C-alpha positions as CSV (number, residue, x, y, z in Angstrom):
1,X,13.4,7.4,14.1
2,X,10.0,8.7,15.2
3,X,9.4,12.4,15.9
4,X,6.3,13.9,17.5
5,X,5.2,17.2,15.9
6,X,3.1,19.0,18.6
7,X,0.9,21.7,17.1
8,X,0.5,24.6,19.6
9,X,-1.8,27.4,18.4
10,X,-4.1,30.2,19.7
11,X,-7.6,28.6,19.8
12,X,-9.2,32.0,19.6
13,X,-8.5,32.1,15.8
14,X,-11.3,29.6,15.4
15,X,-13.9,32.0,17.0
16,X,-15.8,34.9,15.5
17,X,-17.3,35.6,12.1
18,X,-14.4,34.1,10.1
19,X,-14.2,30.9,12.2
20,X,-15.7,28.6,9.7
21,X,-13.5,29.9,6.9
22,X,-10.3,29.6,9.0
23,X,-11.3,26.1,10.1
24,X,-12.0,25.0,6.5
25,X,-8.7,26.5,5.2
26,X,-6.7,25.0,8.1
27,X,-8.2,21.5,7.6
28,X,-7.5,21.8,3.8
29,X,-3.9,22.6,4.8
30,X,-3.7,19.5,7.0
31,X,-5.1,17.3,4.3
32,X,-2.4,18.6,1.9
33,X,0.2,18.0,4.5
34,X,-0.9,14.4,5.0
35,X,-0.9,13.9,1.2
36,X,2.6,15.3,1.0
37,X,3.8,12.8,3.7
38,X,2.0,9.9,2.0
39,X,3.5,11.0,-1.4
40,X,7.0,10.8,0.0
41,X,6.3,7.4,1.7
42,X,6.6,8.9,5.2
43,X,4.9,6.8,7.8
44,X,2.8,8.9,10.1
45,X,-0.3,9.1,12.3
46,X,-2.0,12.1,13.9
47,X,-5.1,13.5,15.5
48,X,-6.6,16.8,16.3
49,X,-7.6,17.5,19.8
50,X,-10.8,18.9,21.4
51,X,-10.4,22.5,22.8
52,X,-8.1,23.0,25.8
53,X,-11.2,23.8,27.9
54,X,-12.0,20.0,27.7
55,X,-8.7,19.0,29.2
56,X,-8.0,17.8,32.8
57,X,-4.5,18.1,34.2
58,X,-3.2,16.0,37.1
59,X,-0.4,17.8,39.0
60,X,1.9,15.8,41.4
61,X,3.6,17.3,44.4
62,X,5.9,14.9,46.3
63,X,3.5,11.9,46.1
64,X,0.1,13.7,46.3
65,X,-1.9,14.9,43.3
66,X,-4.5,17.5,42.5
67,X,-6.8,17.8,39.5
68,X,-7.2,21.0,37.5
69,X,-9.6,21.9,34.7
70,X,-7.9,22.7,31.4
71,X,-4.2,22.7,30.5
72,X,-1.8,23.7,33.2
73,X,0.3,26.0,31.1
74,X,0.8,29.7,31.4
75,X,0.3,30.3,27.7
76,X,-2.0,31.8,25.1
77,X,-1.4,28.8,22.9
78,X,-2.9,25.4,23.4
79,X,-2.0,21.9,22.1
80,X,-4.3,21.5,19.2
81,X,-3.1,18.3,17.7
82,X,-0.1,16.3,16.7
83,X,1.6,14.2,14.0
84,X,3.8,11.2,14.8
85,X,6.2,10.7,11.8
86,X,9.1,8.5,10.8
87,X,12.1,10.6,9.7
88,X,15.8,9.9,9.1
89,X,16.9,12.9,11.1
90,X,15.9,15.9,13.2
91,X,16.6,18.1,10.2
92,X,14.1,16.1,8.1
93,X,11.5,16.2,10.9
94,X,11.9,20.0,11.1
95,X,11.5,20.4,7.4
96,X,8.2,18.5,7.6
97,X,7.1,20.5,10.6
98,X,7.5,23.7,8.7
99,X,4.8,22.6,6.3
100,X,2.1,22.2,9.0
101,X,-0.6,24.9,8.7
102,X,-0.9,27.1,11.8
103,X,-3.3,30.0,11.3
104,X,-2.6,33.1,13.3
105,X,0.1,32.6,15.9
106,X,1.5,29.4,17.3
107,X,4.4,27.0,17.0
108,X,5.3,23.4,16.3
109,X,7.4,21.5,18.9
110,X,9.5,18.8,17.2
111,X,10.5,16.1,19.7
112,X,12.2,12.8,19.1
113,X,10.4,9.8,20.6
114,X,12.3,7.8,23.2
115,X,11.2,4.1,22.5
116,X,10.2,2.1,25.5
117,X,12.7,-0.7,24.7
118,X,15.7,1.7,25.1
C-alpha cells in the first residue's frame, strides 16, 4: 500500500545567519533517509516544495471559487515536501516517517493513498 508522508515545518528555520547550515544539515538528513529507504528496498518518490509564499490556493463556496495567495491554512507550519512510499502497514509507514529530518518545529502527516481504481 502507498502512504504519503507530508512534511510540515516552520519555514522561518531556513532564514537568518544559520540558514545555510540548517539547510545543508536538513538536506543531508533527507539524503540519508532516501538511502535508508533504498537500502531496505522500499519504493518511494518525493520532492521538496518552493516556499509557501509561492503557493496559490483555490477556495470553493457552493460552486463559485476565489483565488488566494499562499496556503490557506491558519498555521505557523507550511507544507515543505513529501515522500510517497510503499509500506506493508500504517505502522511501517509511521516508523519511516519518524526518520524524516524536521529542523525546529513541525510534523509529518502519514496518510494512506486511496487508489483511483477503488
